[in-house]
C-alpha positions in Angstrom: 0.0 0.0 0.0 2.8 2.4 1.0 4.7 1.7 -2.2 1.6 2.4 -4.4 1.1 5.6 -2.6 4.7 6.7 -3.3 4.0 5.8 -7.0 1.1 8.2 -7.0 3.0 10.9 -5.3 5.7 10.7 -8.0 3.0 10.7 -10.7 1.3 13.8 -9.3 4.6 15.6 -8.9 5.4 14.7 -12.5 2.1 16.1 -13.7 2.8 19.3 -11.8 6.3 19.5 -13.1 5.1 19.2 -16.7 2.6 22.0 -16.1 5.2 24.3 -14.7 8.0 23.5 -17.0 7.2 26.1 -19.7 6.1 29.5 -18.4 5.1 30.8 -21.8 2.4 33.4 -22.3 -1.2 32.1 -22.5 -1.2 33.2 -26.2 2.2 31.8 -27.1 0.8 29.9 -30.0 -0.1 33.2 -31.7 3.4 34.7 -31.3 6.2 34.9 -33.8 9.3 32.6 -33.6 11.5 35.3 -35.1 10.5 37.9 -32.5 9.1 36.2 -29.4 11.3 33.2 -28.9 8.5 30.6 -29.0 7.5 28.4 -32.0 4.1 30.1 -32.5 2.1 30.6 -35.7 2.8 34.3 -36.1 -1.0 34.9 -36.1 -0.8 38.4 -34.5 1.9 39.4 -37.0 -0.1 38.6 -40.1 -3.3 40.3 -38.8 -1.2 43.5 -38.4 -0.2 43.2 -42.0 -3.5 42.4 -43.6 -5.3 45.3 -45.3 -8.3 46.5 -43.3 -10.2 47.4 -46.5 -10.3 43.8 -47.7 -12.3 41.1 -46.0 -12.0 37.5 -46.8 -14.7 35.0 -47.7 -16.4 33.3 -44.7 -15.1 29.8 -44.4 -17.0 26.9 -42.7 -14.7 24.6 -40.6 -16.3 21.4 -39.4 -15.1 20.1 -36.0 -15.6 16.3 -35.9 -15.2 15.8 -32.2 -16.9 15.2 -28.8 -19.3 18.2 -29.3 -19.0 22.0 -29.1 -20.7 24.3 -26.6 -22.4 26.4 -29.2 -23.6 28.9 -26.5 -20.1 29.6 -25.2 -19.5 33.4 -24.9 -16.5 33.2 -27.2 -18.0 30.8 -29.8 -21.7 31.7 -30.1 -21.0 34.4 -32.7 -18.9 32.2 -34.9 -21.0 29.0 -34.9 -22.2 27.8 -38.3 -26.0 28.2 -38.7 -28.0 26.2 -41.2 -30.1 29.0 -42.6 -32.3 26.6 -44.6 -33.5 24.9 -41.4 -36.2 26.4 -39.1 -35.1 25.7 -35.5 -36.9 23.2 -33.3 -40.0 22.6 -35.6 -39.3 18.9 -35.9 -39.2 19.1 -39.7 -36.3 18.5 -42.1 -36.9 21.8 -43.8 -33.8 21.7 -46.1 -34.5 18.0 -46.8 -30.9 17.0 -46.2 -32.0 14.0 -44.1 -31.3 15.6 -40.7 -34.0 17.3 -38.7 -33.3 20.6 -37.0 -29.6 20.5 -37.7 -29.0 24.2 -36.9 -25.4 24.1 -35.8 -24.4 20.7 -37.1 -25.3 17.1 -36.2 -24.6 14.3 -33.7 -24.2 10.7 -34.7 -24.1 9.6 -31.1 -27.7 10.1 -30.0 -31.3 9.4 -30.9 -34.4 11.3 -31.7 -35.5 11.2 -28.0 -32.4 13.3 -27.1 -30.5 10.4 -25.4 -26.8 10.4 -26.1 -23.9 8.0 -25.9 -21.3 9.3 -23.4 -18.9 6.4 -23.0 -17.9 3.6 -25.5 -15.4 0.8 -25.9 -12.0 1.0 -27.5 -12.2 -0.5 -31.0 -10.0 -3.4 -29.9 -12.5 -4.2 -27.2 -15.4 -4.2 -29.8 -13.4 -6.5 -32.0 -12.6 -8.8 -29.1 -16.2 -8.9 -27.9 -17.4 -9.9 -31.4 -14.9 -12.8 -31.8 -15.4 -13.8 -28.2 -18.9 -14.9 -29.0 -17.5 -17.2 -31.7 -14.3 -18.6 -30.2 -14.6 -18.5 -26.4 -14.0 -22.1 -25.2 -13.1 -23.4 -28.6 -10.2 -25.8 -29.2 -8.1 -24.1 -31.9 -6.9 -27.5 -33.1 -10.5 -28.2 -34.3 -10.8 -25.0 -36.4 -10.6 -24.6 -40.1 -7.7 -22.8 -41.7 -9.8 -19.7 -42.2 -11.1 -19.8 -38.6 -7.6 -20.3 -37.2 -6.4 -17.1 -38.8 -9.4 -15.3 -37.2 -8.8 -17.1 -33.9 -5.2 -15.7 -33.9 -6.8 -12.2 -34.1 -9.1 -13.2 -31.3 -6.1 -14.1 -29.1 -4.3 -10.8 -30.1 -7.3 -8.7 -29.1 -7.9 -10.7 -25.9 -4.3 -10.0 -24.8 -4.6 -6.3 -25.4 -7.9 -6.0 -23.6 -6.9 -8.1 -20.6 -3.7 -6.2 -20.2 -5.6 -2.9 -20.5 -8.1 -4.0 -17.9 -5.4 -5.2 -15.5 -3.5 -1.8 -15.9 -6.7 0.2 -15.5 -7.8 -1.8 -12.4 -4.4 -1.2 -10.7 -4.3 2.5 -11.5 -8.0 2.9 -10.5 -7.2 1.4 -7.0 -4.3 3.8 -6.6 -6.3 6.9 -7.6 -9.3 5.8 -5.6 -7.0 5.8 -2.5 -5.7 9.3 -3.5 -9.2 10.6 -4.2 -10.3 9.3 -0.8 -7.4 11.1 0.9 -8.3 14.2 -1.0 -11.9 14.0 0.1 -10.8 13.5 3.7 -8.5 16.5 3.4 -11.2 18.7 2.0 -13.6 17.5 4.8 -11.0 18.3 7.4 -10.2 21.7 6.0 -13.9 22.6 5.6 -13.3 23.9 2.1 -12.4 22.7 -1.4 -10.4 25.8 -2.1 -8.1 26.4 0.8 -5.3 28.9 0.8 -1.6 28.0 1.3 -1.9 29.2 4.9 -5.0 27.0 5.5 -3.0 24.0 4.4 0.0 24.8 6.5 -2.2 25.3 9.6 -4.1 22.0 9.1 -2.9 19.4 11.7 -3.6 15.7 11.5 -2.1 12.5 12.9 -2.9 10.6 9.7 0.4 10.3 7.9 -1.4 9.7 4.5 -3.2 13.0 4.9 0.0 14.7 5.9 1.5 13.3 2.7 -1.1 14.6 0.3 -1.2 17.9 2.2 2.5 18.2 1.6 2.0 17.6 -2.1 -0.5 20.4 -2.4 1.7 22.7 -0.4 4.6 22.0 -2.7 2.5 22.5 -5.8 1.0 25.8 -4.6 4.4 27.1 -3.7 5.6 26.2 -7.2 2.8 28.2 -8.8 -0.1 25.7 -9.1 -3.5 26.1 -7.5 -5.3 23.8 -5.1 -8.2 23.6 -7.6 -6.0 22.7 -10.6 -4.2 20.0 -8.6 -7.5 18.5 -7.3 -8.8 18.5 -10.9 -5.8 16.4 -12.0 -6.6 13.8 -9.3 -10.3 13.7 -10.1 -9.7 13.5 -13.8 -7.2 10.7 -13.4 -9.7 8.8 -11.3 -12.4 9.3 -13.8 -10.1 8.3 -16.6 -9.1 4.9 -15.1 -12.7 4.3 -14.0 -13.8 4.8 -17.6 -11.1 2.6 -18.9 -12.1 -0.3 -16.6 -15.8 0.0 -16.9 -16.3 1.2 -20.5 -13.2 1.3 -22.7 -11.8 -2.2 -21.9 -15.2 -3.7 -20.9 -16.3 -6.2 -23.6 -19.7 -6.6 -21.9 -20.5 -2.9 -22.2 -22.3 -1.9 -25.4 -24.0 1.6 -25.6 -24.8 1.5 -29.3 -28.5 0.5 -28.6 -28.9 4.1 -27.4 -28.4 5.4 -31.0 -30.8 2.8 -32.4 -29.3 2.5 -35.9 -28.7 -0.7 -37.7 -25.0 -0.8 -36.8 -24.3 -3.7 -39.2 -25.4 -1.5 -42.1 -22.2 0.5 -42.7 -23.9 2.5 -45.5 -26.7 3.8 -43.2 -26.5 7.5 -43.0 -29.6 9.1 -41.4 -29.5 8.6 -37.7 -28.5 10.6 -34.6 -29.9 13.9 -33.3 -29.2 17.6 -33.3 -27.5 17.8 -29.9 -24.2 19.1 -31.1 -22.9 19.9 -27.6 -23.7 16.5 -26.0 -22.8 15.5 -22.4 -19.1 16.0 -22.6 -18.0 18.8 -24.9 -14.8 19.8 -23.3 -12.4 18.4 -26.0 -14.5 19.6 -28.9 -15.1 23.1 -27.4 -11.4 23.5 -26.8 -10.6 22.5 -30.4 -13.3 24.9 -31.8 -11.9 27.8 -29.7 -8.4 27.3 -31.1 -9.7 27.4 -34.6 -12.1 30.4 -34.4 -12.9 31.8 -31.0 -14.1 35.3 -31.7 -11.1 37.6 -32.2 -10.8 41.1 -30.7 -13.8 40.8 -28.3 -11.6 41.1 -25.2 -13.2 37.9 -23.9 -11.2 34.8 -23.0 -8.8 34.2 -26.0 -8.6 34.7 -29.7 -8.9 31.9 -32.2 -6.5 31.5 -35.1 -9.0 32.3 -37.9 -11.2 35.3 -38.4 -14.2 35.2 -40.7 -14.8 31.6 -39.9 -17.9 29.5 -38.9 -17.7 26.4 -36.7 -19.8 23.4 -37.6 -20.1 20.9 -34.8 -20.3 17.2 -35.9 -20.5 15.1 -32.7 -18.8 11.7 -33.4 -16.2 11.1 -30.7 -17.4 9.6 -27.3 -15.3 8.8 -24.3 -13.7 5.8 -26.0 -12.9 5.1 -29.7 -15.0 6.7 -32.4 -16.7 4.3 -34.8 -15.8 4.1 -38.5 -19.4 4.3 -39.6 -19.9 7.5 -37.7 -16.6 9.0 -38.9 -17.5 8.3 -42.5 -20.9 9.9 -42.1 -19.5 12.9 -40.2 -17.1 13.6 -43.1 -20.0 13.3 -45.6 -22.3 15.5 -43.5 -19.6 18.2 -43.2 -18.9 18.2 -47.0 -22.5 18.2 -48.0 -23.4 21.1 -45.7 -20.6 23.5 -46.9 -17.5 22.9 -44.8 -14.3 23.4 -46.8 -12.0 22.5 -43.9 -12.6 19.6 -41.5 -10.7 19.1 -38.3 -10.3 15.6 -37.0 -8.6 15.5 -33.6 -9.1 11.8 -32.9 -7.6 8.4 -33.7 -7.3 4.8 -32.7 -5.3 1.7 -33.2 -7.7 -0.5 -35.2 -10.2 0.3 -38.0 -12.4 -2.7 -39.1 -14.4 -0.6 -41.6 -11.6 1.5 -43.0 -13.0 1.2 -46.6 -16.1 3.2 -45.5 -13.9 5.9 -44.1 -11.7 5.8 -47.2 -14.7 6.3 -49.4 -15.8 9.4 -47.4 -12.2 10.8 -47.6 -12.3 10.3 -51.4 -15.7 12.1 -51.4 -14.2 15.0 -49.6 -11.2 15.0 -52.0 -13.6 15.1 -55.0 -15.5 18.0 -53.4 -12.3 20.0 -52.7 -12.5 19.8 -48.9 -9.3 19.8 -46.8 -8.9 17.3 -44.0 -6.7 18.1 -41.0 -5.8 15.2 -38.7 -4.0 14.9 -35.3 -1.1 12.5 -35.4 -1.7 11.1 -31.9 -0.2 11.2 -28.5 1.7 8.0 -28.0 5.2 9.4 -28.6 5.8 6.8 -31.3 6.9 6.6 -34.9 3.7 6.2 -36.9 3.0 3.5 -39.5 -0.1 2.7 -41.6 -1.2 -0.1 -39.3 -1.2 1.5 -35.9 -2.9 4.8 -36.4 -6.4 5.3 -37.9 -7.8 7.1 -39.7 -4.9 7.8 -42.1 -4.5 9.1 -45.6 -3.6 5.8 -47.3 -6.5 4.0 -48.9 -6.8 0.3 -48.0 -6.5 -2.3 -50.7 -7.3 -6.0 -50.0 -7.1 -5.3 -46.2 -3.7 -3.7 -46.4 -2.4 -0.2 -46.8 -2.3 0.7 -50.5 0.0 3.0 -52.4 -2.7 5.6 -53.2 -3.3 8.3 -50.6 -5.5 11.3 -50.1 -4.0 14.5 -51.5 -6.3 16.7 -49.3 -5.0 15.3 -46.0 -2.6 17.1 -43.5 -1.2 15.1 -40.6 -0.1 17.2 -37.7 2.4 16.7 -34.8 2.7 18.9 -31.7 5.2 21.4 -30.4 6.1 22.6 -26.9 6.6 26.4 -26.2 10.3 25.9 -26.7 12.6 26.8 -29.5 15.3 24.6 -28.1 15.9 20.8 -27.7 12.5 20.4 -26.1 10.6 21.8 -29.0 8.9 18.5 -30.1 6.3 17.7 -27.5 7.3 14.5 -25.7 3.9 12.9 -26.3 3.7 13.6 -30.1 3.7 10.9 -32.7 6.0 11.5 -35.6 7.1 10.1 -39.0 9.2 11.6 -41.8 6.7 10.3 -44.4 3.3 10.2 -42.7 3.4 13.4 -40.6 3.3 16.6 -42.6 4.0 19.4 -40.2 4.2 20.4 -36.5 2.2 23.1 -34.8 1.7 24.3 -31.2 0.1 21.7 -29.0 1.3 21.9 -25.4 -0.4 24.0 -22.7 -2.9 25.6 -25.0 -5.3 28.0 -23.4 -8.7 27.9 -25.1 -12.4 27.6 -24.6 -14.1 24.9 -22.5 -17.8 24.5 -21.8 -20.0 26.9 -19.7 -18.0 30.0 -20.6 -14.7 28.6 -19.1 -11.2 28.3 -20.4 -8.4 25.8 -19.7 -4.9 24.7 -20.7 -5.0 21.4 -22.5 -2.4 19.7 -24.6 -2.0 17.1 -27.3 -1.8 16.8 -31.1 -5.6 17.3 -30.7 -4.7 21.0 -30.0 -2.0 21.1 -32.8 -4.4 20.0 -35.6 -6.9 22.9 -35.1 -4.0 25.3 -35.2 -3.4 24.1 -38.8 -7.1 24.0 -39.5 -7.3 27.7 -38.5 -4.4 28.6 -40.7 -6.0 26.7 -43.6 -9.2 28.6 -43.0 -7.3 31.9 -43.3 -5.9 30.7 -46.6 -9.2 29.6 -47.9 -10.7 32.9 -46.8 -8.3 35.2 -48.5 -7.4 32.9 -51.4 -10.7 31.2 -52.3 -9.4 29.9 -55.6 -6.7 27.8 -54.0 -7.8 24.2 -54.1 -7.5 22.0 -51.0 -4.5 20.3 -52.5 -2.9 23.7 -53.1 -3.6 24.8 -49.5 -1.8 21.7 -48.3 1.1 22.5 -50.5 1.3 26.1 -49.2 1.1 24.9 -45.6 4.0 22.5 -46.1 6.2 24.7 -48.4 5.8 27.8 -46.1 6.5 25.9 -42.9 9.6 27.3 -41.1 12.4 24.7 -41.4 14.2 23.9 -38.1 17.9 23.1 -38.4 18.3 21.9 -34.8 18.6 18.8 -32.7 15.6 18.0 -30.5 14.8 15.3 -27.9 12.9 12.6 -29.8 9.3 12.2 -28.6 8.8 9.2 -26.4 12.4 9.2 -25.2 14.2 10.6 -22.2 17.2 12.2 -23.9 17.7 10.7 -27.4 18.4 13.6 -29.8 17.5 13.6 -33.5 17.3 16.2 -36.2 13.9 17.9 -36.1 13.7 17.5 -39.8 13.4 13.7 -39.4 10.1 14.0 -37.5 7.9 15.1 -40.4 7.7 15.4 -44.2 8.2 19.2 -44.1 10.8 19.3 -41.3 9.1 22.5 -40.3 6.6 24.3 -38.1 3.4 25.9 -39.4 3.6 29.7 -39.8 0.5 31.6 -40.9 2.5 34.7 -41.9 4.8 32.7 -44.2 1.8 30.8 -45.6 -0.1 34.0 -46.5 3.1 35.5 -48.0 3.6 32.4 -50.2 -0.1 32.2 -51.1 0.0 35.9 -52.2 2.9 35.2 -54.5 1.5 32.0 -55.8 -2.0 33.3 -56.5 -0.6 36.6 -57.8 1.1 34.7 -60.7 -2.3 33.5 -62.0 -4.4 35.5 -64.4 -8.1 35.7 -64.2 -8.5 34.2 -60.7 -10.8 35.7 -58.1 -8.7 36.7 -55.2 -9.1 38.9 -52.1 -5.4 39.8 -51.6 -3.4 41.0 -54.6 0.4 40.8 -54.7 1.7 43.8 -52.7 -1.4 44.2 -50.5 0.4 43.0 -47.4 2.0 45.7 -45.3 5.8 45.2 -45.0 6.9 42.8 -42.3 8.8 44.4 -39.5 12.4 43.4 -39.2 13.1 40.4 -37.0 14.9 40.9 -33.8 18.5 39.7 -34.4 
């Protein structure tokens, strides 16, 4: 018991240390690497140079995610509104197959307003399906075809059982810490004590003295009691969810949706609750892309002149291929020209359906931005889904989507710690890196938080793409991707390889571009590129940009 408690103490201290490591400004992702010493997008720099007399085209960006708080003070004015639909009349006025889809659609609910909150991981669903067929069977008696499938069953079973074992152990530890936290709050008589309150609190319980000491240490280092408590409670909820939902083969929430799940081509199901029961992740992503700029509230998003379409598809667990395919099609059919996808998983049993939707988006000139994932690993085409390579005969094919951008994450550091330690990477399959650590943005109920992940880096790029599609509407999705990559700022430096303690590699080996996204450079390049074409409809002409101030040497 004591050893486990020490493990938790170390874990909590580690979390605090990671939060305190980079004391960058809250808006660091908007700052300019050449002037401010952080690998930001140079958002503020480009807005100072854009001509005030010229306004870009409004761009719809779809956020395929956990849901978006469309009433948030910093998002309500930038939400996409389906003007062909009359709100709350129970009629599909625009006849697109979705009733009252005012701000988007959810593929995780039903017409009664009930919603899926938690779901399995995909590997758990695969295991549960094969378990019905193979549990208790002697593999020696199986046919050749069944033996191959049985091998998969064994693979999935091992992953799920190890996941359950790990989740159970971690849950026990955090249940103990949560109990100590609850006792500490009860003893203090408040859930928001001051540093002095903690120091004055006396107890003979050594466990309470231990957790009290951790809180004192954290507050003295710049944390707050509330933020540290939130880390404990979130960790407890995380492992509780893993054990009871994610890795639980007996849990199946799909009956809530009420679709024929076996029909991969079914499209018209769900409801119009685009916020859903847990919109934290999606609201944060939406704010990064387009939280209203210049309103002196909260924070500013990357893109101006943008409208956010919420397509709720991602539960607490793995998204389902059927829902992802339908979400992409819905976004394309309803006017989105950029789609942000900050989600991913390790298995994809219906990848051809997702591939078909990606091809549909490619045909309709819609750009897809995808987060590379947070495992600190070198990606391949069999451990990260969805991806841009189209499947052929059950294996990754040579053909890939030209409208797809894969994004890794940056810390607020222009030195050796620049690549976020959690970020996935690959010189062929990851295109660019963008800010993704300690990102301050919108969360539900008019709140704001720091979150991190490639989930935060992808919407940075989606926001830059929206700016390009706004001011250069004649650029195709493929061309926008080319501009993003070509204009990225190359980094000739050694960095600590994600997922390692101190192994150093050239930053250029972590992605195809070897660079970090920069909106100022992207707009400059797009102006030159578009300016060479005759007869195109453009907002910015060559020479419209105000001169860039000289970089600080």
